[in-house]
DRENDO-831738 format. One record per residue (C-alpha): x, z, y. Coordinates in pm, 1 decimal, padded with zeros to 6 digits. Layout:
> X, Z, Y
...
END
This chain:
> -13942.1, 04774.1, -10750.4
> -14154.2, 05084.6, -10681.7
> -14001.0, 05386.6, -10510.6
> -13859.2, 05608.7, -10785.8
> -13815.2, 05920.7, -10570.5
> -13928.4, 06229.2, -10761.6
> -13862.2, 06069.8, -11101.1
> -13575.7, 06139.7, -11337.4
> -13335.0, 05896.4, -11495.8
> -13218.4, 06107.6, -11785.9
> -13035.2, 06406.1, -11642.8
> -13049.1, 06265.9, -11288.5
> -13343.0, 06369.0, -11070.0
> -13399.9, 06125.3, -10782.5
> -13449.4, 06316.3, -10456.8
> -13491.2, 06051.0, -10189.6
> -13430.5, 05685.9, -10120.0
> -13122.2, 05622.9, -09904.8
> -13126.6, 05246.3, -09875.5
> -13283.0, 04932.8, -10012.6
> -13193.2, 04569.5, -10038.7
> -13281.9, 04259.8, -10231.2
> -13049.4, 04342.2, -10520.6
> -13054.1, 04720.5, -10546.2
> -13199.1, 05048.0, -10424.9
> -12983.2, 05355.3, -10355.4
> -13109.2, 05708.4, -10411.3
> -12977.4, 06052.6, -10347.3
> -13008.1, 06238.0, -10676.9
> -12925.1, 06566.4, -10844.7
> -12720.5, 06586.3, -11163.7
> -12897.4, 06862.8, -11355.1
> -12616.6, 06902.3, -11606.4
> -12322.2, 06933.2, -11367.5
> -12538.4, 07070.9, -11085.6
> -12418.1, 06843.7, -10809.4
> -12558.8, 06581.5, -10577.7
> -12483.0, 06219.2, -10659.4
> -12577.9, 05872.7, -10535.2
> -12748.3, 05637.5, -10777.8
> -12766.4, 05264.2, -10725.6
> -13049.6, 05111.0, -10928.2
> -13011.6, 04737.1, -10977.8
> -13337.3, 04545.2, -10956.4
> -13413.7, 04391.2, -11292.8
> -13560.4, 04094.1, -11106.4
> -13212.2, 04016.6, -10972.6
> -13137.4, 03851.4, -11304.6
> -13321.3, 03554.9, -11458.0
> -13528.3, 03670.9, -11753.8
> -13340.3, 03452.1, -11999.2
> -13006.0, 03606.1, -11899.4
> -13113.0, 03972.5, -11870.1
> -12959.8, 04079.0, -12201.6
> -12631.4, 03912.3, -12115.3
> -12643.1, 04065.9, -11766.9
> -12693.0, 04416.7, -11907.8
> -12395.1, 04375.1, -12139.6
> -12189.4, 04249.9, -11847.3
> -12307.4, 04543.6, -11638.8
> -12191.0, 04790.9, -11902.3
> -11853.3, 04619.3, -11929.8
> -11801.2, 04616.0, -11552.1
> -11925.2, 04973.1, -11511.1
> -11668.8, 05097.6, -11762.6
> -11394.6, 04920.0, -11569.7
> -11513.1, 05065.8, -11239.2
> -11526.5, 05415.4, -11383.8
> -11154.1, 05390.5, -11461.9
> -11063.7, 05338.6, -11095.8
> -10912.5, 05655.3, -10957.0
> -10807.2, 05627.5, -10594.0
> -10860.5, 05874.0, -10308.6
> -11034.2, 05607.1, -10099.0
> -11258.4, 05453.4, -10364.0
> -11600.8, 05607.5, -10424.8
> -11588.6, 05735.2, -10781.0
> -11827.1, 05595.5, -11044.6
> -11932.4, 05890.8, -11262.2
> -12174.7, 05731.7, -11503.2
> -12401.1, 05436.0, -11574.7
> -12723.1, 05375.6, -11761.2
> -13045.3, 05176.2, -11782.7
> -13401.6, 05253.4, -11675.9
> -13681.0, 05022.6, -11792.2
> -13452.7, 04721.5, -11796.8
> -13288.4, 04811.1, -11464.0
> -12922.3, 04915.0, -11488.6
> -12797.0, 05189.2, -11259.7
> -12465.9, 05335.5, -11148.3
> -12403.9, 05702.1, -11072.5
> -12150.8, 05756.0, -10793.1
> -12017.7, 06021.6, -10559.0
> -12258.7, 06123.8, -10287.9
> -12102.2, 06112.7, -09939.7
> -12331.9, 06225.7, -09659.1
> -12119.3, 06106.0, -09368.5
> -12276.3, 05761.6, -09329.8
> -12096.3, 05427.4, -09323.9
> -11849.2, 05251.4, -09099.6
> -12132.3, 05026.3, -08985.2
> -12278.1, 05302.7, -08767.4
> -11952.1, 05319.8, -08569.1
> -11958.0, 04952.0, -08477.2
> -12124.3, 04758.3, -08196.5
> -11853.2, 04805.8, -07937.0
> -11472.2, 04788.0, -07954.2
> -11302.7, 05098.0, -08084.8
> -10936.0, 05176.6, -08008.5
> -10707.9, 04964.1, -08221.7
> -10516.0, 05272.8, -08331.1
> -10833.9, 05424.7, -08475.9
> -10926.4, 05090.9, -08634.3
> -10588.8, 05071.1, -08808.3
> -10621.5, 05433.4, -08920.9
> -10957.6, 05357.3, -09082.0
> -10880.5, 05020.4, -09239.9
> -10537.7, 05111.3, -09381.4
> -10663.2, 05347.7, -09657.6
> -10929.3, 05092.0, -09745.1
> -10665.3, 04818.6, -09776.0
> -10456.5, 05045.5, -09998.1
> -10755.4, 05103.9, -10222.2
> -10815.8, 04728.3, -10249.7
> -10449.6, 04669.6, -10338.1
> -10477.4, 04943.5, -10603.7
> -10779.1, 04776.7, -10763.0
> -10622.1, 04431.0, -10748.2
> -10324.7, 04562.1, -10944.3
> -10576.6, 04655.5, -11213.5
> -10743.8, 04316.8, -11214.4
> -11058.2, 04418.1, -11022.7
> -11184.4, 04238.0, -10712.2
> -11437.2, 04382.5, -10469.9
> -11602.8, 04058.4, -10354.3
> -11822.8, 04222.6, -10091.0
> -11606.5, 04422.1, -09847.2
> -11804.3, 04501.7, -09533.0
> -11865.5, 04801.9, -09302.6
> -12183.1, 04898.5, -09490.4
> -11973.4, 04945.0, -09805.2
> -11718.7, 05169.2, -09633.8
> -11845.9, 05526.9, -09635.2
> -11706.6, 05792.1, -09403.3
> -11651.9, 06144.3, -09534.6
> -11734.0, 06453.5, -09331.8
> -11362.8, 06480.8, -09249.4
> -11356.5, 06122.0, -09118.4
> -11183.6, 05955.0, -09412.5
> -11298.5, 05606.5, -09523.5
> -11416.4, 05551.9, -09881.2
> -11480.4, 05204.8, -10022.4
> -11796.9, 05183.1, -10230.2
> -11962.5, 04917.2, -10443.8
> -11623.2, 04813.2, -10581.4
> -11685.9, 04526.3, -10819.0
> -12064.6, 04551.7, -10786.3
> -12082.3, 04184.9, -10689.6
> -11917.4, 04096.5, -11022.8
> -12217.3, 04246.8, -11200.0
> -12428.2, 03962.9, -11061.9
> -12177.4, 03702.9, -11176.8
> -12115.7, 03552.2, -11513.3
> -11782.4, 03570.9, -11690.2
> -11665.1, 03270.0, -11493.0
> -11515.6, 03391.3, -11165.6
> -11624.9, 03076.8, -10989.3
> -11987.1, 03067.2, -11091.9
> -12310.0, 03262.2, -11117.2
> -12452.7, 03187.5, -11462.4
> -12265.0, 02858.8, -11446.8
> -12438.7, 02733.8, -11133.0
> -12141.5, 02729.5, -10899.7
> -12299.3, 02988.0, -10670.0
> -12099.3, 03232.3, -10461.7
> -12159.1, 03599.7, -10403.8
> -12090.0, 03801.8, -10092.3
> -12221.0, 03883.3, -09745.2
> -12203.4, 03567.4, -09530.2
> -12041.9, 03715.3, -09217.8
> -11759.5, 03870.1, -09422.7
> -11700.6, 03595.2, -09679.0
> -11385.3, 03386.2, -09688.0
> -11439.8, 03009.7, -09651.6
> -11344.7, 02943.9, -10013.7
> -11585.5, 03215.6, -10130.3
> -11878.6, 02999.6, -10023.4
> -11781.2, 02771.3, -10312.0
> -11781.8, 03058.7, -10559.5
> -11400.8, 03077.5, -10554.0
> -11318.3, 03447.1, -10535.5
> -10964.3, 03580.2, -10551.6
> -10753.9, 03862.5, -10406.3
> -10717.3, 03641.3, -10097.3
> -11095.1, 03654.9, -10047.7
> -11090.1, 04035.7, -10035.2
> -10795.8, 04016.9, -09793.5
> -10997.0, 03791.1, -09562.9
> -11294.0, 04030.4, -09570.8
> -11065.3, 04319.5, -09474.5
> -10951.3, 04108.2, -09179.6
> -11311.0, 04048.2, -09069.2
> -11385.3, 04422.7, -09080.9
> -11073.3, 04500.4, -08874.8
> -11162.9, 04225.1, -08627.8
> -11512.7, 04366.6, -08585.7
> -11372.7, 04713.4, -08522.2
> -11126.3, 04614.3, -08249.6
> -11337.6, 04338.8, -08090.7
> -11679.4, 04506.9, -08119.9
> -11824.5, 04194.3, -08279.9
> -11776.7, 03965.3, -08576.9
> -11563.7, 03655.4, -08516.7
> -11833.1, 03413.7, -08635.7
> -12195.1, 03479.1, -08539.8
> -12489.4, 03247.2, -08607.1
> -12858.6, 03254.7, -08693.6
> -12822.7, 03135.8, -09053.2
> -12560.9, 03169.4, -09327.4
> -12515.7, 02791.0, -09328.5
> -12435.5, 02796.9, -08956.7
> -12185.0, 03077.4, -09014.8
> -12017.5, 02866.1, -09282.0
> -11987.7, 02571.1, -09046.2
> -11826.2, 02789.7, -08781.3
> -11584.9, 02944.3, -09029.7
> -11464.8, 02607.0, -09150.5
> -11457.4, 02412.1, -08824.1
> -11396.3, 02653.2, -08537.1
> -11066.3, 02822.9, -08451.4
> -11066.0, 03198.4, -08478.4
> -11188.7, 03338.2, -08144.8
> -10893.2, 03517.3, -07987.0
> -10955.9, 03890.9, -08039.6
> -10817.1, 03979.4, -07696.5
> -11110.7, 03790.8, -07540.5
> -11321.8, 04090.1, -07640.1
> -11056.3, 04364.1, -07618.2
> -10825.9, 04284.0, -07327.9
> -10581.9, 04565.9, -07400.8
> -10528.9, 04463.7, -07764.0
> -10151.5, 04441.6, -07832.9
> -10017.5, 04108.4, -07951.3
> -09885.6, 04242.4, -08287.3
> -10237.9, 04363.1, -08376.3
> -10378.7, 04024.4, -08282.5
> -10118.8, 03851.4, -08495.3
> -10213.3, 04056.4, -08802.8
> -10574.0, 03946.9, -08754.7
> -10476.0, 03582.5, -08713.4
> -10269.0, 03590.9, -09030.3
> -10532.1, 03771.8, -09238.5
> -10807.5, 03533.7, -09124.3
> -10632.0, 03202.5, -09187.4
> -10879.0, 02951.2, -09324.6
> -10652.2, 02841.8, -09608.4
> -10586.8, 03129.2, -09855.4
> -10223.8, 03024.0, -09889.4
> -10171.1, 03069.2, -09515.2
> -10280.6, 03433.6, -09529.4
> -10066.9, 03727.1, -09634.9
> -09946.3, 03670.4, -09993.0
> -10144.9, 03971.8, -10114.2
> -10316.1, 04285.5, -09987.7
> -09994.0, 04484.7, -10032.0
> -09839.5, 04261.4, -09765.9
> -10133.3, 04330.7, -09535.6
> -10086.7, 04703.1, -09600.5
> -09722.5, 04673.3, -09495.1
> -09821.3, 04493.6, -09174.2
> -10078.6, 04764.3, -09095.1
> -09824.0, 05036.5, -09164.4
> -09587.3, 04869.4, -08920.6
> -09862.2, 04874.7, -08656.9
> -09924.0, 05240.0, -08728.8
> -09554.4, 05324.9, -08691.6
> -09548.4, 05150.1, -08354.0
> -09816.9, 05377.1, -08209.1
> -09697.6, 05599.1, -07924.6
> -09726.6, 05972.8, -07974.4
> -10030.3, 05976.8, -07744.6
> -10222.2, 05717.9, -07944.8
> -10593.8, 05807.0, -07968.2
> -10619.1, 05864.9, -08341.4
> -10778.8, 06144.2, -08533.1
> -10491.4, 06224.4, -08768.6
> -10119.6, 06275.4, -08705.9
> -09897.8, 05971.1, -08750.5
> -09533.4, 05940.3, -08841.7
> -09342.8, 05908.9, -08511.3
> -09144.5, 05590.2, -08472.9
> -09008.2, 05392.6, -08178.9
> -09240.1, 05117.2, -08064.5
> -09117.2, 04766.9, -07999.7
> -09208.8, 04729.7, -07634.9
> -09045.8, 04404.9, -07533.9
> -09040.9, 04046.0, -07650.7
> -08872.2, 03732.0, -07526.3
> -09093.6, 03485.3, -07343.0
> -08989.8, 03137.7, -07237.3
> -09052.6, 03048.3, -06872.1
> -08929.6, 02713.3, -06748.6
> -08627.5, 02707.9, -06976.3
> -08508.9, 03061.8, -06905.0
> -08581.4, 03365.8, -07117.2
> -08721.5, 03678.6, -06956.2
> -08783.8, 04012.2, -07124.4
> -09143.0, 04122.8, -07070.3
> -09370.9, 04389.9, -07218.5
> -09524.1, 04259.9, -07540.5
> -09884.1, 04281.8, -07424.4
> -09867.7, 04151.6, -07067.5
> -10060.8, 03833.5, -06976.2
> -09745.3, 03619.1, -06956.6
> -09665.9, 03697.6, -07317.9
> -10019.2, 03614.2, -07422.4
> -09980.4, 03269.8, -07265.9
> -09670.9, 03213.5, -07476.1
> -09855.7, 03294.4, -07799.9
> -10189.9, 03138.6, -07710.0
> -10140.6, 02842.0, -07946.9
> -10109.8, 03090.0, -08233.8
> -10430.6, 03262.4, -08133.7
> -10643.5, 02956.2, -08070.9
> -10545.4, 02792.3, -08399.6
> -10474.9, 02979.0, -08719.6
> -10098.1, 03017.8, -08779.6
> -09924.6, 02855.7, -09067.6
> -09780.5, 03034.0, -09365.7
> -09484.2, 02913.9, -09567.2
> -09627.7, 02578.7, -09666.9
> -09606.2, 02242.4, -09489.2
> -09871.3, 02187.0, -09221.9
> -10147.7, 01942.7, -09292.6
> -10404.7, 01750.0, -09090.6
> -10777.1, 01817.9, -09081.1
> -10991.0, 01530.0, -09196.3
> -11299.9, 01558.0, -08976.7
> -11486.6, 01272.1, -09142.9
> -11472.4, 01442.3, -09481.3
> -11593.2, 01761.9, -09323.9
> -11894.2, 01595.5, -09156.1
> -12000.0, 01467.2, -09494.8
> -11980.0, 01817.0, -09632.5
> -12187.4, 01950.7, -09340.6
> -12457.3, 01700.0, -09427.0
> -12459.7, 01831.5, -09782.2
> -12495.2, 02185.1, -09650.4
> -12813.6, 02110.7, -09459.7
> -12957.5, 01900.0, -09739.1
> -12903.4, 02112.0, -10046.8
> -12788.1, 02463.1, -09948.1
> -13010.1, 02734.5, -10088.6
> -12955.4, 03072.3, -09930.1
> -13078.0, 03398.1, -10076.6
> -12965.1, 03707.7, -09889.0
> -13067.3, 04058.1, -09992.1
> -12931.9, 04407.6, -10034.5
> -12625.0, 04306.7, -09837.7
> -12529.2, 04055.7, -10110.3
> -12601.8, 03690.3, -10051.5
> -12606.2, 03425.6, -10326.1
> -12511.3, 03091.3, -10176.7
> -12547.9, 02765.6, -10368.7
> -12414.8, 02516.6, -10451.5
> -12039.4, 02448.4, -10429.8
> -11974.6, 02233.0, -10124.2
> -11610.4, 02182.1, -10039.5
> -11267.2, 02339.7, -10059.7
> -11087.0, 02516.1, -09774.6
> -10995.4, 02293.0, -09480.8
> -10624.6, 02263.8, -09389.6
> -10507.5, 02481.8, -09105.3
> -10303.5, 02292.0, -08839.6
> -10147.7, 01960.8, -08744.4
> -09771.1, 01928.5, -08749.1
> -09584.6, 02023.5, -08433.8
> -09247.0, 01858.0, -08383.6
> -08976.5, 02090.7, -08252.9
> -08790.9, 01964.7, -07949.7
> -08413.3, 01937.1, -07949.5
> -08156.1, 01969.2, -07676.0
> -07811.8, 01826.6, -07619.1
> -07552.4, 02101.7, -07615.5
> -07222.0, 02077.6, -07431.4
> -06940.3, 02323.3, -07499.7
> -06677.6, 02432.7, -07250.0
> -06320.3, 02341.3, -07342.7
> -06163.4, 02589.0, -07583.3
> -05833.4, 02632.9, -07758.7
> -05845.0, 02528.1, -08123.7
> -05688.7, 02801.8, -08335.5
> -05662.9, 02605.4, -08660.2
> -05562.2, 02255.1, -08755.1
> -05813.5, 02016.7, -08906.9
> -05834.0, 02086.2, -09277.6
> -05744.5, 01767.6, -09464.4
> -05582.1, 01874.2, -09793.0
> -05681.4, 02226.4, -09894.9
> -05425.9, 02440.7, -10068.1
> -05499.6, 02459.9, -10442.5
> -05714.3, 02765.2, -10514.6
> -05796.0, 02976.1, -10814.6
> -06033.4, 02815.4, -11063.4
> -06374.6, 02980.5, -11067.1
> -06369.3, 03132.1, -11414.1
> -06523.9, 03477.8, -11458.5
> -06276.5, 03703.9, -11636.0
> -06483.1, 04008.8, -11720.1
> -06833.5, 04144.9, -11742.5
> -07032.4, 04382.4, -11517.7
> -06946.7, 04747.7, -11556.9
> -06571.1, 04680.5, -11605.4
> -06473.2, 04697.5, -11236.7
> -06365.4, 04972.7, -11000.1
> -06481.6, 04863.7, -10650.5
> -06697.3, 05117.3, -10468.8
> -07016.2, 05080.0, -10269.7
> -07333.8, 04880.1, -10317.4
> -07426.2, 04516.0, -10274.9
> -07761.5, 04410.3, -10133.1
> -07873.0, 04050.9, -10183.1
> -08164.4, 03811.0, -10201.8
> -08297.1, 03766.4, -10555.0
> -08524.3, 03487.1, -10666.4
> -08761.9, 03654.4, -10910.9
> -08948.9, 03338.2, -11011.7
> -08899.0, 02967.0, -10970.4
> -09094.8, 02952.1, -10648.5
> -08825.8, 02825.0, -10413.2
> -08965.7, 03005.2, -10109.4
> -09042.4, 03337.7, -10274.5
> -08745.6, 03574.0, -10277.5
> -08716.7, 03951.9, -10291.0
> -08442.2, 04190.0, -10178.8
> -08238.6, 04354.6, -10454.8
> -07960.2, 04613.9, -10471.2
> -07689.0, 04702.2, -10722.7
> -07366.3, 04893.5, -10749.4
> -07053.6, 04695.6, -10667.3
> -06968.0, 04679.0, -11038.2
> -07301.0, 04512.0, -11116.9
> -07468.6, 04821.1, -11260.8
> -07797.7, 04987.7, -11161.9
> -07974.7, 04671.9, -11050.5
> -08295.9, 04746.9, -10861.1
> -08555.7, 04540.4, -10679.3
> -08641.2, 04673.7, -10331.6
> -08926.3, 04448.2, -10216.2
> -09227.2, 04331.3, -10414.7
> -09432.5, 04142.5, -10158.1
> -09386.2, 03784.4, -10283.3
> -09271.0, 03669.0, -09940.5
> -08957.1, 03476.1, -09852.6
> -08715.9, 03767.2, -09798.8
> -08347.5, 03707.8, -09727.8
> -08031.3, 03767.5, -09526.6
> -08006.1, 04139.9, -09607.5
> -07742.6, 04363.4, -09449.1
> -07673.5, 04732.8, -09508.5
> -07629.0, 04996.6, -09240.0
> -07281.2, 05155.1, -09205.8
> -07412.6, 05483.3, -09348.4
> -07573.2, 05307.8, -09646.5
> -07913.9, 05460.5, -09573.9
> -08106.0, 05148.5, -09477.1
> -08101.6, 04771.1, -09485.8
> -08216.2, 04506.2, -09241.7
> -08346.8, 04174.9, -09369.9
> -08567.8, 03885.4, -09272.5
> -08911.6, 03818.4, -09417.9
> -09198.5, 03581.9, -09347.6
> -09454.7, 03828.4, -09479.5
> -09626.2, 03836.5, -09139.0
> -09650.3, 03457.1, -09123.1
> -09322.4, 03380.8, -08949.5
> -08970.5, 03493.6, -09027.7
> -08901.9, 03827.7, -08858.9
> -08645.2, 04107.2, -08893.6
> -08736.9, 04427.9, -09079.1
> -08556.8, 04751.7, -09159.1
> -08612.3, 04945.4, -09483.2
> -08526.5, 05311.0, -09536.4
> -08363.7, 05316.2, -09881.2
> -08460.7, 05678.9, -09944.2
> -08831.2, 05644.6, -09869.5
> -08894.0, 05270.3, -09896.8
> -09059.0, 05276.5, -09552.7
> -09036.5, 04942.5, -09371.7
> -09044.8, 04884.9, -08995.6
> -09085.8, 04544.2, -08832.7
> -08828.5, 04499.7, -08555.1
> -08897.9, 04153.4, -08413.6
> -09223.7, 03979.5, -08331.4
> -09336.1, 03631.9, -08227.1
> -09294.4, 03420.9, -08025.2
> -08991.7, 03290.7, -08210.5
> -08845.3, 03382.7, -08547.4
> -08578.6, 03635.4, -08638.7
> -08338.5, 03624.5, -08933.8
> -07975.9, 03661.0, -09049.1
> -07942.1, 04008.3, -08900.2
> -07637.2, 04237.1, -08910.8
> -07609.6, 04604.3, -08804.5
> -07320.4, 04693.6, -08574.9
> -07040.9, 04919.0, -08710.6
> -07162.1, 05211.5, -08498.4
> -07517.1, 05163.4, -08632.1
> -07672.8, 05128.9, -08286.2
> -07733.8, 04754.9, -08250.4
> -07850.4, 04456.0, -08450.7
> -07732.7, 04100.0, -08398.5
> -07956.0, 03827.0, -08537.7
> -08052.7, 03463.3, -08516.5
> -08350.8, 03409.1, -08288.7
> -08521.9, 03074.4, -08345.2
> -08766.5, 02925.0, -08102.2
> -08700.8, 02559.7, -08029.5
> -08331.1, 02614.1, -08099.2
> -08133.6, 02874.4, -08293.4
> -07967.1, 03130.9, -08068.5
> -07767.6, 03453.5, -08106.1
> -07958.0, 03762.7, -07994.2
> -07881.5, 04134.3, -07990.5
> -08128.9, 04423.8, -07984.2
> -08120.0, 04799.3, -08011.9
> -08145.7, 04942.6, -08363.2
> -08513.7, 05028.8, -08309.5
> -08596.9, 04670.9, -08204.7
> -08610.7, 04737.8, -07831.8
> -08431.3, 04538.6, -07560.8
> -08389.2, 04209.3, -07747.9
> -08176.1, 03967.5, -07544.9
> -07982.8, 03646.1, -07587.1
> -07603.4, 03648.8, -07593.0
> -07554.3, 03278.9, -07669.3
> -07805.2, 02994.1, -07665.3
> -07693.2, 02795.1, -07972.3
> -07582.8, 02965.1, -08292.6
> -07668.3, 03111.3, -08631.8
> -07539.6, 03341.0, -08910.7
> -07387.8, 03608.9, -08681.9
> -07162.3, 03897.0, -08796.3
> -07004.0, 04186.1, -08605.4
> -06630.5, 04237.5, -08572.1
> -06507.6, 04562.2, -08738.5
> -06493.4, 04740.8, -08400.5
> -06827.3, 04600.5, -08278.7
> -06679.1, 04441.8, -07966.7
> -06719.9, 04078.3, -08077.4
> -06965.5, 03861.1, -08265.3
> -06866.7, 03588.7, -08511.5
> -07116.2, 03304.1, -08555.9
> -07155.3, 02935.9, -08640.3
> -07245.9, 02688.4, -08368.7
> -07215.6, 02328.5, -08258.0
> -07346.5, 02021.8, -08434.5
> -07572.1, 02083.9, -08732.3
> -07366.4, 01827.4, -08924.6
> -07025.6, 01966.8, -08824.6
> -07062.6, 02331.2, -08713.8
> -06763.9, 02554.7, -08647.7
> -06703.5, 02927.5, -08613.2
> -06706.0, 03082.4, -08268.0
> -06635.7, 03425.9, -08124.6
> -06806.4, 03585.2, -07828.4
> -06785.7, 03932.0, -07680.6
> -07088.7, 04146.8, -07759.5
> -07201.1, 04125.3, -07394.4
> -07218.6, 03744.6, -07414.7
> -06891.8, 03668.7, -07235.2
> -06560.7, 03510.1, -07336.4
> -06679.8, 03239.4, -07576.0
> -06404.4, 03073.3, -07781.6
> -06397.9, 02836.0, -08076.9
> -06217.5, 02972.7, -08382.6
> -06207.9, 02687.6, -08635.3
> -06204.4, 02313.9, -08678.3
> -06280.5, 02280.9, -09048.3
> -06444.7, 01980.7, -09211.0
> -06787.7, 02055.9, -09361.0
> -06790.7, 02420.6, -09256.9
> -07125.8, 02580.9, -09342.3
> -07159.9, 02918.1, -09168.6
> -07250.4, 03259.2, -09325.9
> -06916.6, 03430.3, -09267.5
> -06787.4, 03787.9, -09265.5
> -06515.7, 03990.6, -09093.5
> -06319.7, 04250.0, -09289.4
> -06187.1, 04589.4, -09185.6
> -05835.0, 04451.3, -09247.5
> -05859.7, 04173.9, -08989.7
> -05954.2, 03881.1, -09216.0
> -06244.8, 03640.0, -09180.6
> -06407.7, 03474.6, -09482.9
> -06622.1, 03163.9, -09462.3
> -06710.9, 02866.9, -09680.1
> -06693.9, 02491.2, -09643.4
> -06739.0, 02175.3, -09843.6
> -07007.7, 01933.6, -09952.3
> -07333.7, 02072.6, -10087.5
> -07224.9, 02056.2, -10451.4
> -06860.6, 02159.9, -10413.6
> -06833.9, 02434.0, -10153.0
> -06536.7, 02672.0, -10154.9
> -06445.0, 03008.2, -10001.5
> -06177.5, 03026.4, -09728.3
> -06007.1, 03322.5, -09562.2
> -05811.2, 03333.2, -09236.6
> -05673.3, 03577.0, -08987.0
> -05915.4, 03694.5, -08721.6
> -05745.1, 03465.9, -08468.5
> -05805.7, 03164.0, -08696.4
> -05445.8, 03130.1, -08821.5
> -05322.5, 03114.1, -09181.0
> -05628.6, 02943.0, -09324.3
> -05638.6, 02961.6, -09706.9
> -05877.8, 02823.3, -09964.3
> -05922.5, 03086.2, -10236.3
> -06178.2, 02921.9, -10467.7
> -06205.9, 02570.7, -10605.3
> -06509.1, 02434.3, -10787.6
> -06815.3, 02625.8, -10892.3
> -06993.3, 02560.8, -10562.4
> -06927.4, 02899.1, -10400.5
> -07072.1, 03018.5, -10069.2
> -07180.3, 03310.6, -09846.7
> -06877.0, 03541.6, -09881.4
> -06873.3, 03903.7, -09767.8
> -06605.7, 04176.4, -09771.8
> -06617.8, 04518.3, -09930.4
> -06600.9, 04807.1, -09677.2
> -06234.6, 04869.1, -09767.7
> -06151.7, 04499.1, -09719.9
> -06003.7, 04458.7, -10069.7
> -06281.0, 04257.3, -10236.1
> -06503.4, 03960.0, -10160.5
> -06854.4, 03916.1, -10300.6
> -07002.7, 03567.4, -10295.9
> -07262.5, 03337.2, -10449.6
> -07165.8, 03062.9, -10694.6
> -07311.7, 02827.9, -10955.4
> -07025.3, 02867.7, -11202.6
> -07240.5, 02932.3, -11507.1
> -07527.1, 02708.1, -11394.2
> -07362.7, 02390.6, -11261.0
> -07611.9, 02154.1, -11104.9
> -07897.8, 02406.3, -11123.4
> -08026.9, 02473.7, -10773.1
> -08196.8, 02788.8, -10903.7
> -07896.7, 02909.3, -11104.0
> -07668.3, 03085.4, -10859.6
> -07528.6, 03432.7, -10934.3
> -07331.3, 03700.4, -10746.7
> -06956.9, 03725.8, -10819.0
> -06675.3, 03936.6, -10678.0
> -06299.5, 03884.7, -10660.3
> -05994.8, 04033.1, -10484.3
> -05924.5, 03880.3, -10142.9
> -05657.0, 03654.9, -10292.6
> -05917.3, 03481.8, -10511.8
> -05778.6, 03602.8, -10844.7
> -05965.7, 03769.2, -11131.7
> -06322.2, 03660.6, -11059.8
> -06603.5, 03871.6, -11203.9
> -06970.7, 03786.3, -11245.3
> -07207.9, 04067.9, -11144.3
> -07560.8, 03934.8, -11195.7
> -07720.4, 03771.9, -11495.7
> -08076.4, 03698.2, -11390.2
> -08296.3, 03403.9, -11479.8
> -08303.7, 03265.8, -11126.6
> -08091.6, 03255.3, -10815.0
> -07917.2, 03559.9, -10660.4
> -07753.8, 03491.3, -10325.1
> -07670.9, 03602.6, -09968.7
> -07480.2, 03918.3, -10072.1
> -07375.3, 04184.9, -09822.7
> -07161.1, 04485.7, -09912.7
> -07231.5, 04842.4, -09802.8
> -07095.5, 05191.2, -09869.3
END
């Protein structure tokens, strides 16, 4: 294509050429009607086969109209589109600040990298919600304004070169993108929101490490590295990179799309958590919301747990397996089949045709699907011996008859106060749950999380202003806190190990939770996530006593657990129950009662007892009820049951009843399972 500088495309006078590639040429131009400078991208007519040019122009017009509807502060605006002698063109904002590419070549502070990539990720999430993929995210497509703000350009431009089939270029099975920034599945022509997420991860990696993770002389060699080689640990190139930043990169750059974050919104949340953890002196160019940073993590050394700074070398050794091999998501781990891969490599060298130009490469043909991520790792077990304790209750052989589980009224007819937070299964994906909230009478139902992760075990703060819950949005189950007024979320625990089943102390200063490494253990940390430490080495489903001096939890054999009490400082352990088929998930009321549940998997019932384990009573019978919790005033119990959906594993609902088990009321009426309720003010 000849240089068009000095010519006019309708009302646009082309001033100078800004850039050129195999697919397009970019000009600085002047809009004579609106009297402003613009950027015009002229698509080379030769980019399309002659027999498909008419179809390509129609597709261009359709895509250009969609792009023009995008309105986001970090997306370069498309003002207009047209055609010049068979070459389509787009008219966009003109930003003279250059691109992110000019800032790269050496590591930049991770705080600045997060500041730059976060608005870009938000813009990608915005477009995905409107059904538009980018397909070619890279530093050259991220413009920097004069004030230092990033702007994503060429949104959806790659789609213009594709046919209507998202997996093919004019039906050939070719893929579009820039090789160094393409997800492994994108080489097959399989583009999806997960592909854009991967590209964002590559850009962030390049910023903090000063180099791309996979470098080779040819696109085919890059593909081989992407599919076969573990992700190079980012801290090899940036020694002071904190472990949480490294973990975000590992998760975003998983080879299998299903092992990455569930969507770009989840990546945005992870980046926001990193941003909140920045100290006040972080070297960034714009002010950040102050928040306490999580400065310590538990590291295993020879069987004992020591609290160390999160980014010291000892901690890195503990997480090295996660860095050297991509971490798993929520799906079972699978083995790599090297023989199959070698066959695919042979195909690459025999038939791959690579055309790279204008920053957009067309790679043909389809070769193979994404390779599985890791081999299974068997968790070790340990024999646990308990010190002799006094049994407070007799073995339960013949439970006292309890009230039949029959709902007696409908939501909105009750008078209990407060709110109930719970885990709500929005779709029939068994490991995809959100956190929901409602009034204690079942009214004003609202969904709090929308990230598609496995969210559960919520608990409300004593002042009712926030909740803590567990989520595997970052790749492993960790504890998060959400501000109910603003929706802001802060991650409180980090690998190694998982965190879940958290509960905020009555004074609001501490959180008890289940920490899982090789074994489940009871841990306590400060409300801001600092000073995490173990109080007992085997246990799960912890709950605070009303005065915060003791912790109630389940422990012992997985087949026959019992309830135990321990002082909050980890001393004075004593066994509370000896109940057949006890399950865990218990609660302690302000009136000195403890509620728990026991029974076989299809016929569990709710029990209450005094806080010393005496006067055990079964208060429900049938309906498969579980996970009880008390109202703040101690007069009501909320619980999960399958009364109206017997035998349906996805059919549990939230019910409430007085503490004597009478007059049971159903609160939820959703299509799928609602469970793990916790009551707050």
